[in-house]
LOPALO-10428 format. One record per residue (C-alpha): x, y, z; residue in three letters. Coordinates in steps of 0.5 Angstrom, whole numbers, padded with zeros to 4 digits, always signed. Layout:
<atoms>
XYZALA...
</atoms>
This chain:
<atoms>
+0055+0084-0079MET+0061+0082-0084PRO+0062+0075-0085SER+0067+0069-0084LEU+0066+0063-0088SER+0066+0056-0085ALA+0071+0054-0090PHE+0076+0059-0087GLU+0075+0055-0080ILE+0075+0048-0083LEU+0081+0051-0088GLY+0084+0052-0092PRO+0086+0046-0095VAL+0093+0046-0095MET+0100+0044-0095VAL+0103+0043-0088GLY+0106+0045-0083PRO+0103+0051-0081SER+0096+0055-0083SER+0099+0062-0080SER+0106+0061-0082HIS+0106+0057-0088THR+0099+0058-0092ALA+0098+0065-0089GLY+0105+0067-0091ALA+0104+0064-0098LEU+0097+0068-0099ARG+0101+0074-0096LEU+0106+0074-0102ALA+0101+0072-0107ARG+0097+0079-0105VAL+0104+0083-0105ALA+0106+0080-0112ALA+0099+0082-0115SER+0101+0089-0113LEU+0107+0089-0118CYS+0105+0091-0125PRO+0109+0086-0128ALA+0113+0079-0126ARG+0117+0080-0120VAL+0124+0079-0121LEU+0127+0080-0114ARG+0124+0080-0107VAL+0127+0081-0100ARG+0123+0078-0094PHE+0124+0081-0087THR+0121+0077-0082LEU+0119+0079-0075TYR+0117+0076-0068ASN+0114+0069-0069SER+0116+0069-0076PHE+0123+0071-0075ALA+0124+0065-0070HIS+0121+0060-0073THR+0121+0061-0081TYR+0125+0055-0083ARG+0122+0050-0078GLY+0115+0052-0080HIS+0116+0052-0088GLY+0115+0060-0088THR+0121+0061-0092ASP+0119+0056-0098ARG+0111+0059-0097ALA+0113+0066-0098LEU+0117+0064-0105VAL+0112+0060-0107ALA+0107+0065-0106GLY+0111+0070-0110ILE+0111+0064-0116LEU+0103+0064-0115GLY+0102+0057-0112PHE+0096+0055-0108GLU+0096+0053-0101THR+0095+0046-0103ASP+0100+0045-0108ASP+0105+0040-0106GLU+0111+0044-0110ARG+0111+0048-0104ILE+0116+0044-0101ARG+0121+0045-0107ASP+0119+0052-0108ALA+0127+0054-0108PHE+0128+0050-0114ALA+0122+0052-0118HIS+0124+0060-0116ALA+0131+0058-0119GLU+0128+0055-0125ALA+0123+0062-0126ALA+0129+0066-0125GLY+0127+0069-0119LEU+0132+0072-0114ALA+0130+0072-0107TRP+0133+0073-0100SER+0131+0073-0092PHE+0133+0078-0087ALA+0131+0077-0079VAL+0128+0084-0077GLY+0127+0081-0070GLY+0122+0082-0064ASP+0118+0089-0065ASP+0112+0089-0060ALA+0109+0094-0064ARG+0108+0089-0069LEU+0103+0083-0070HIS+0107+0077-0068PRO+0107+0074-0075ASN+0109+0080-0079THR+0113+0080-0086VAL+0116+0086-0090ASP+0116+0084-0097ILE+0120+0088-0102ALA+0120+0087-0109MET+0122+0089-0116GLU+0119+0087-0122ASP+0120+0086-0130ALA+0119+0094-0131ARG+0123+0096-0126GLY+0118+0098-0121ILE+0119+0097-0114GLU+0114+0095-0109VAL+0114+0094-0101GLU+0108+0091-0097VAL+0108+0089-0090ARG+0103+0083-0089GLY+0100+0080-0082GLU+0098+0073-0082SER+0092+0072-0077LEU+0092+0065-0076GLY+0088+0060-0080GLY+0091+0062-0086GLY+0087+0069-0086ARG+0092+0075-0087VAL+0092+0082-0087ARG+0096+0087-0091VAL+0098+0093-0087SER+0102+0097-0091ARG+0104+0099-0098ILE+0110+0103-0100ASN+0111+0106-0093GLY+0103+0108-0092VAL+0099+0104-0087ASP+0093+0101-0090VAL+0088+0095-0088ASP+0086+0090-0093ILE+0084+0083-0091SER+0080+0081-0097GLY+0073+0081-0094GLU+0071+0086-0100TYR+0073+0086-0108ASP+0079+0091-0107THR+0082+0096-0113LEU+0088+0099-0111PHE+0090+0106-0114VAL+0097+0109-0114ALA+0096+0116-0116HIS+0099+0124-0115ARG+0096+0127-0110ASP+0092+0133-0114GLU+0085+0136-0114PRO+0080+0132-0119GLY+0084+0125-0118VAL+0079+0122-0113LEU+0073+0125-0117ALA+0075+0122-0123ALA+0076+0115-0120LEU+0069+0115-0117THR+0066+0117-0123VAL+0069+0112-0127LEU+0066+0106-0122LEU+0060+0110-0122SER+0059+0109-0130GLU+0060+0102-0129ARG+0055+0101-0124HIS+0060+0099-0119ILE+0058+0100-0112ASN+0063+0103-0107ILE+0063+0100-0100ALA+0069+0103-0097PHE+0074+0108-0100MET+0080+0110-0096ARG+0086+0115-0099THR+0093+0115-0096TYR+0098+0120-0098ARG+0106+0121-0097THR+0105+0128-0097GLU+0101+0134-0099ARG+0102+0134-0107GLY+0106+0128-0107GLY+0104+0120-0108ARG+0098+0118-0106ALA+0094+0111-0105TYR+0087+0110-0105THR+0084+0103-0103VAL+0077+0102-0106PHE+0073+0096-0103GLU+0067+0094-0108LEU+0061+0090-0108ASP+0064+0087-0114GLU+0070+0088-0119LEU+0069+0092-0125PRO+0072+0089-0132PRO+0079+0088-0133GLU+0079+0094-0138ASP+0078+0099-0133LEU+0086+0098-0130LEU+0088+0099-0138ASP+0084+0106-0138GLU+0086+0108-0131LEU+0094+0107-0133GLU+0093+0111-0139CYS+0092+0117-0135ARG+0098+0122-0133SER+0096+0122-0126SER+0096+0115-0124ILE+0102+0111-0123TYR+0099+0104-0122THR+0092+0101-0121ALA+0091+0093-0119THR+0086+0089-0117TYR+0087+0086-0110VAL+0085+0079-0109ARG+0086+0076-0102VAL+0086+0068-0103PRO+0082+0064-0099GLY+0078+0070-0096ALA+0070+0070-0096GLY+0066+0075-0099PRO+0064+0080-0094ALA+0056+0080-0093ALA+0052+0085-0089VAL+0045+0082-0088VAL+0041+0086-0084ALA+0037+0082-0078ALA+0038+0076-0082ALA+0036+0070-0078ASP+0042+0066-0081GLU+0048+0070-0078PHE+0050+0071-0071PHE+0056+0074-0067ASP+0056+0070-0060THR+0054+0063-0057GLY+0048+0066-0054ALA+0046+0069-0061GLU+0047+0062-0064LEU+0043+0059-0059LEU+0037+0064-0060ALA+0037+0062-0067ARG+0037+0054-0066CYS+0031+0055-0061ARG+0027+0060-0066ALA+0028+0055-0072HIS+0028+0048-0068GLY+0035+0047-0071MET+0042+0044-0069SER+0048+0048-0069ILE+0050+0045-0075GLY+0044+0046-0079ALA+0044+0053-0077VAL+0051+0054-0079MET+0050+0050-0086ALA+0044+0055-0088VAL+0048+0061-0086ARG+0054+0058-0091GLU+0049+0057-0096ALA+0047+0064-0095GLN+0054+0066-0097LEU+0056+0062-0102GLY+0050+0058-0105GLY+0047+0051-0103GLU+0051+0047-0108ARG+0058+0050-0107GLU+0057+0049-0100THR+0056+0042-0100VAL+0061+0041-0105ALA+0066+0045-0101ARG+0064+0041-0095MET+0065+0034-0099ALA+0072+0036-0101ARG+0074+0038-0093VAL+0071+0031-0091LEU+0075+0027-0097ARG+0081+0031-0095VAL+0080+0029-0088MET+0079+0022-0089ARG+0086+0022-0093GLU+0090+0025-0088GLU+0087+0021-0082THR+0089+0014-0085THR+0094+0014-0090GLU+0100+0016-0085PRO+0097+0010-0081ILE+0098+0005-0087VAL+0105+0009-0090SER+0108+0012-0084PRO+0114+0018-0086GLN+0119+0021-0082ARG+0117+0029-0082SER+0122+0034-0085LEU+0125+0036-0078GLY+0126+0028-0077GLY+0123+0029-0070LEU+0116+0025-0071ILE+0114+0019-0076GLY+0110+0013-0074GLY+0107+0015-0068GLU+0100+0014-0071ALA+0101+0007-0073GLN+0104+0005-0066LEU+0097+0008-0063ALA+0093+0005-0068ALA+0096-0002-0067HIS+0096-0002-0059ALA+0093-0008-0056GLY+0086-0010-0055THR+0088-0011-0047ALA+0091-0004-0047LEU+0086+0000-0051THR+0080-0003-0046ALA+0084-0001-0040ALA+0085+0006-0042LEU+0082+0010-0048MET+0077+0005-0051GLY+0077+0003-0058GLU+0074+0009-0061VAL+0078+0014-0057GLN+0084+0010-0059THR+0082+0011-0066ARG+0081+0018-0065ALA+0088+0019-0062VAL+0091+0015-0068ALA+0087+0019-0073TYR+0089+0026-0070ALA+0097+0024-0069LEU+0096+0022-0077ALA+0094+0029-0079VAL+0100+0032-0075LEU+0105+0027-0079GLU+0102+0028-0085ARG+0102+0036-0084SER+0110+0035-0082ALA+0112+0032-0088THR+0109+0038-0092MET+0103+0033-0094GLY+0096+0036-0096VAL+0091+0037-0090ILE+0085+0041-0087VAL+0087+0047-0082ALA+0082+0046-0077ALA+0082+0051-0075PRO+0089+0051-0075THR+0095+0046-0078ALA+0098+0046-0071GLY+0091+0043-0069SER+0089+0040-0075ALA+0088+0033-0072GLY+0083+0034-0066VAL+0077+0035-0070VAL+0077+0030-0076PRO+0080+0025-0071GLY+0074+0026-0066SER+0069+0026-0071VAL+0071+0021-0076LEU+0072+0016-0070ALA+0065+0017-0067VAL+0062+0017-0074ALA+0065+0010-0076GLU+0063+0007-0070HIS+0056+0009-0070ARG+0055+0008-0078GLY+0054+0015-0079PHE+0053+0017-0087ASP+0057+0023-0090ASP+0051+0028-0089HIS+0051+0027-0081GLN+0059+0027-0081VAL+0058+0034-0085MET+0053+0036-0080ASP+0058+0035-0075ALA+0063+0039-0078LEU+0059+0045-0079PHE+0058+0045-0072THR+0065+0045-0071ALA+0066+0051-0076ALA+0060+0055-0072ALA+0064+0054-0065VAL+0071+0055-0069GLY+0068+0062-0072MET+0066+0064-0066LEU+0072+0063-0062LEU+0076+0067-0068THR+0071+0073-0068GLN+0071+0073-0060ASN+0078+0070-0058ALA+0084+0068-0063CYS+0086+0061-0066VAL+0093+0063-0067ALA+0099+0060-0063GLY+0103+0066-0064ALA+0097+0071-0061GLU+0094+0066-0055GLY+0099+0060-0054GLY+0097+0053-0056CYS+0090+0054-0052GLN+0088+0058-0058ALA+0090+0052-0063GLU+0089+0046-0059VAL+0084+0049-0054GLY+0080+0052-0060SER+0080+0045-0064ALA+0078+0041-0057ALA+0072+0046-0056ALA+0070+0045-0064MET+0070+0037-0063ALA+0067+0037-0057ALA+0061+0041-0059ALA+0061+0037-0066ALA+0061+0030-0062LEU+0055+0032-0057VAL+0050+0034-0063GLU+0053+0027-0067MET+0050+0023-0061LEU+0044+0027-0060GLY+0045+0033-0055GLY+0042+0039-0055GLU+0045+0046-0058PRO+0046+0048-0051GLU+0049+0042-0049ASN+0054+0043-0055ALA+0056+0050-0052LEU+0057+0047-0045ALA+0062+0042-0048ALA+0066+0047-0052ALA+0066+0051-0045SER+0069+0045-0041LEU+0074+0043-0046ALA+0076+0051-0047LEU+0077+0051-0039SER+0081+0045-0038ASN+0086+0047-0043LEU+0086+0054-0041LEU+0093+0057-0041GLY+0096+0051-0045LEU+0103+0054-0048VAL+0106+0054-0055CYS+0113+0052-0055ASP+0115+0048-0062PRO+0121+0045-0061VAL+0126+0048-0066GLY+0120+0052-0069GLY+0118+0046-0072LEU+0110+0044-0072VAL+0112+0037-0069GLU+0114+0036-0062VAL+0110+0037-0057PRO+0104+0039-0063CYS+0103+0032-0065GLN+0101+0029-0058THR+0098+0035-0056ARG+0093+0034-0061ASN+0092+0027-0058ALA+0091+0031-0051ILE+0086+0035-0055GLY+0082+0029-0057VAL+0082+0027-0050ALA+0079+0033-0048ALA+0074+0033-0053ALA+0071+0026-0051PHE+0071+0028-0044SER+0068+0035-0045ALA+0062+0032-0049ALA+0061+0026-0044GLN+0060+0031-0039LEU+0056+0035-0042ALA+0051+0030-0045LEU+0051+0027-0038SER+0048+0034-0035GLY+0054+0037-0032VAL+0054+0044-0033GLU+0060+0049-0034PRO+0060+0055-0029LEU+0062+0059-0034VAL+0058+0060-0041PRO+0062+0059-0047PHE+0062+0067-0049ASP+0065+0068-0042GLU+0070+0063-0043MET+0072+0065-0050ALA+0074+0072-0047ARG+0077+0069-0041VAL+0082+0065-0046MET+0083+0071-0050LEU+0085+0075-0044GLU+0090+0069-0042VAL+0093+0068-0048GLY+0095+0076-0048ARG+0098+0075-0041ALA+0102+0069-0044LEU+0110+0072-0045PRO+0112+0072-0052ALA+0117+0066-0050SER+0111+0062-0050LEU+0107+0064-0056ARG+0110+0060-0062GLU+0117+0063-0062THR+0121+0056-0059ALA+0124+0060-0054ARG+0121+0057-0048GLY+0117+0051-0045GLY+0119+0044-0048VAL+0123+0048-0054ALA+0128+0050-0049THR+0129+0043-0045ALA+0136+0040-0046PRO+0133+0034-0049SER+0129+0038-0054ALA+0135+0042-0056CYS+0140+0036-0057ALA+0135+0033-0061ALA+0134+0039-0065CYS+0141+0039-0066ALA+0140+0034-0071GLY+0134+0036-0074CYS+0134+0036-0082ARG
</atoms>
């Protein structure tokens, strides 16, 4: 069972505004640049589907250039990537490839020329939550997602080449998990992708490139991808909500505890704790700083809403949301405000829905006086639910609408709240199912292609859904449709949504006259 890390769900830690369109785009460009033997001098990006319609508003253009420059997803220089590219002598251009139903909603072709005059073309797909896949290299279809350490070799299609490559790896005691060879024509250029349990020393690349049959050889590292793990019959791993509950019952553990043990199995206990501590630290910053110091977003459509919500009068909060939910909503609004200014946030599970989980969890934790360990347990619970939705449904607005983003985040938060407040694992998944069902069909219609309106206030609605679902589940209200079935329903509904309602800014609120008028003045 291939693994998916908790920190691919509560992460990446990134500069906003979009995990798929900003962080994912950056990662695709970094992978593409790594396939060039020398520094990239010229690059042309051709964008398709959702990327083509929203790349300026989502910061995809800056992120792609930043990826070629080698920036990390949380590097605040991304905002000024064009200036840094000019200083580095990088020439870049963008082309709109338009709509193509055969391609993934977030697809980009990256054509590069490096300092040695070598040209490389890469097609990449941003899958949501910062996860990416390389699907074509130099016109040849491939499938590289970064779950395994990867060696990519371009070579002549002639007898003995593959045998020699496998012997070289064997001599270095490197185990091949998967090997695929693609060729353009018989006797022509071929490409072999080796997915390995571990990468060999760097000197192997030098040895390979000295061979007359080898054109280029490089290691492909997909930033942020967790290493694949295949653990036969391991109690720490699960693929469905039913399996997760079985693990909880067998070990007498909460969902958060099972997920934490699973993560420690993947990356080590000390590293797991350190990474979750960083997630918690960034969440506390993103939920509070915009309330103290509001800023206008890059598009100019939002800014200051979090402070207004946080300072609502006592009479108002008592009559409507109550003190704790009011604080949670203010926190959620703050995260989207920070994201829309290209500040550093935690995708949870995406940037467009990043406010729901931290807003809900931190507000309740502060009210009840929970310590960091208790909060991190709740975040692991949220990560477990998000992982199941990522594997069995989708969390990207371009694939499934906003129900896949804010809906998934509400389900994650609802489950976390239930366990924080003493509920059983069964109650937690019941709450997650209720939250999903009550946001089913929510469309993704960002005004002007910006992750600002209605994205910010939808995070507030996600908080309300999480609170309601958690209270219902803790009160004994059971959903008719269990979590696993609801995940499949959400996936089917997302597929049924027209493209205009899946993050293309061509339907819904994005086409309202007032929205169009406001966006005419977007910065």
